[in-house]
C-alpha positions as CSV (number, residue, x, y, z in Angstrom):
1,M,42.3,9.8,-34.5
2,L,41.6,6.0,-34.0
3,K,41.4,6.7,-29.4
4,Y,39.3,10.1,-30.4
5,I,36.4,7.7,-32.4
6,F,37.0,5.3,-29.5
7,S,36.6,7.4,-27.4
8,V,33.1,8.1,-29.2
9,S,32.0,5.1,-29.1
10,L,32.5,4.2,-25.8
11,F,30.4,7.4,-25.2
12,L,27.5,6.3,-27.7
13,L,27.7,3.0,-26.5
14,S,27.0,3.6,-23.1
15,V,24.3,6.4,-24.1
16,T,22.8,3.6,-26.1
17,G,22.6,1.5,-23.5
18,T,21.1,3.9,-21.0
19,A,18.5,4.3,-23.6
20,L,17.9,1.0,-24.3
21,A,17.5,0.1,-20.3
22,A,15.4,3.4,-19.9
23,D,13.8,1.9,-22.8
24,G,10.1,0.1,-20.9
25,A,11.4,1.7,-17.4
26,I,8.2,2.9,-15.0
27,A,8.9,6.3,-13.3
28,W,8.3,6.6,-10.2
29,N,6.3,9.7,-10.7
30,S,4.0,7.2,-13.4
31,L,2.6,5.1,-9.8
32,S,-0.7,6.3,-8.3
33,A,-0.4,7.2,-4.6
34,A,-1.5,3.7,-3.9
35,E,1.1,1.8,-6.2
36,Q,3.8,3.7,-4.0
37,Q,2.4,3.5,-0.8
38,T,2.5,-0.4,-1.5
39,L,6.3,-0.7,-2.9
40,Q,7.0,2.2,-0.8
41,P,10.3,0.1,-0.2
42,M,10.9,-0.4,-3.4
43,K,11.5,3.3,-4.0
44,D,15.2,3.7,-3.1
45,K,15.6,0.7,-5.8
46,W,12.8,1.1,-8.7
47,A,14.8,3.2,-11.3
48,T,17.4,0.4,-11.2
49,L,14.7,-2.6,-11.7
50,P,14.1,-4.0,-14.3
51,P,11.1,-3.1,-16.7
52,E,9.7,-5.8,-16.5
53,R,10.4,-6.4,-12.6
54,Q,8.9,-3.0,-12.3
55,A,5.4,-3.9,-14.5
56,K,5.6,-7.2,-12.5
57,L,5.6,-5.0,-9.1
58,R,2.7,-2.9,-10.6
59,D,0.2,-5.3,-11.1
60,N,0.6,-6.9,-7.8
61,A,0.5,-3.8,-5.8
62,K,-2.8,-3.1,-8.1
63,R,-4.2,-6.9,-6.8
64,W,-3.0,-5.8,-3.5
65,S,-5.7,-3.0,-3.8
66,T,-8.5,-4.9,-4.2
67,M,-7.9,-8.0,-2.3
68,T,-9.3,-8.2,1.5
69,P,-7.9,-7.3,4.6
70,E,-8.0,-10.9,5.6
71,Q,-6.5,-12.0,2.5
72,Q,-4.1,-9.2,2.8
73,A,-3.5,-10.3,6.5
74,R,-2.6,-14.1,5.6
75,I,-0.4,-13.1,2.4
76,K,1.5,-10.6,5.7
77,L,1.4,-14.0,7.9
78,N,3.0,-16.1,4.4
79,R,5.5,-13.3,3.8
80,E,6.6,-13.2,7.2
81,R,7.0,-17.7,6.9
82,W,9.0,-17.7,4.6
83,Q,11.4,-14.8,5.6
84,S,12.1,-16.7,8.8
85,M,12.8,-19.4,6.6
86,T,16.2,-21.5,6.8
87,P,17.7,-21.6,2.7
88,E,17.1,-25.6,3.0
89,Q,13.7,-25.1,4.0
90,R,12.8,-23.1,1.5
91,Q,14.0,-25.6,-0.9
92,R,12.2,-28.8,0.6
93,M,8.8,-26.1,-0.5
94,Q,9.5,-24.7,-3.4
95,Q,10.4,-28.5,-4.0
96,R,6.8,-29.5,-3.0
97,Q,5.1,-26.5,-4.5
98,Q,7.0,-27.5,-8.2
99,R,5.5,-31.1,-7.3
100,F,2.2,-29.9,-6.3
101,R,2.4,-28.2,-9.9
102,E,3.1,-31.2,-11.4
103,M,0.5,-32.9,-10.5
104,S,-2.7,-33.4,-12.3
105,P,-5.7,-31.4,-12.2
106,E,-7.2,-34.2,-10.4
107,Q,-4.5,-34.9,-7.9
108,R,-4.8,-31.3,-7.0
109,Q,-8.2,-31.6,-6.2
110,R,-7.3,-34.1,-4.2
111,M,-4.8,-32.8,-1.4
112,K,-6.9,-29.8,-1.5
113,K,-9.9,-31.6,0.0
114,A,-7.6,-33.1,2.0
115,F,-5.8,-30.3,3.2
116,A,-9.2,-28.5,3.8
117,R,-10.1,-31.8,6.2
118,Y,-6.4,-30.8,7.8
119,R,-7.3,-27.3,8.4
120,E,-11.8,-28.0,9.4
121,M,-9.5,-30.3,12.9
122,S,-8.4,-28.8,16.6
123,P,-4.9,-28.6,17.1
124,E,-5.0,-31.8,18.7
125,Q,-7.0,-33.9,16.7
126,Q,-3.9,-32.2,14.3
127,Q,-1.0,-32.8,16.3
128,A,-2.2,-36.2,17.6
129,L,-2.6,-37.2,13.2
130,R,1.4,-35.5,13.1
131,E,2.7,-37.8,15.4
132,K,0.3,-40.6,14.3
133,F,2.2,-39.7,10.7
134,R,6.0,-39.3,12.5
135,D,5.6,-42.9,14.1
136,M,4.8,-45.0,10.8
137,T,6.7,-47.2,9.0
138,P,7.6,-46.2,5.6
139,E,5.7,-48.8,4.7
140,Q,2.9,-48.1,6.9
141,R,2.6,-44.0,5.3
142,R,2.8,-46.0,2.1
143,E,0.2,-48.0,2.4
144,L,-1.8,-45.2,3.9
145,R,-1.5,-43.1,1.0
146,E,-2.3,-45.8,-1.7
147,R,-6.0,-46.9,0.5
148,R,-6.3,-42.6,0.4
149,R,-5.9,-42.5,-3.4
150,R,-8.3,-45.2,-3.4
151,V,-11.2,-43.3,-1.5
152,D,-10.9,-40.3,-3.0
């Protein structure tokens, strides 16, 4: 009898767990044709994803469909860059992103302006600036940063 109760209990737990896992899940067939096309690489894994992840991916697919071709191309390029990075490079990038998020709004704005100025430079000017910065001593770099903060 104890064996029977144990078996029934295990069965009920497995059924309940499956029901809970499916609770809030988004069926692949409920996605629009555009969402399915965007999320096609995830089709085989879709049913195994947690509902929160499915919802986030669906939101991203909706956002993707509203982007211009230029925005989509930029995102694809960024994804390719990310995938080509080593784990160490990815970790450094994540740390930089975290530091940026922790900056004050004024500091972030200054960084954005500085980056915009840099992007407006020719490739030759950018390379010269990188070389100049690389050749500086740590003290010279600190002084330059301090001067820039006072000017901005």
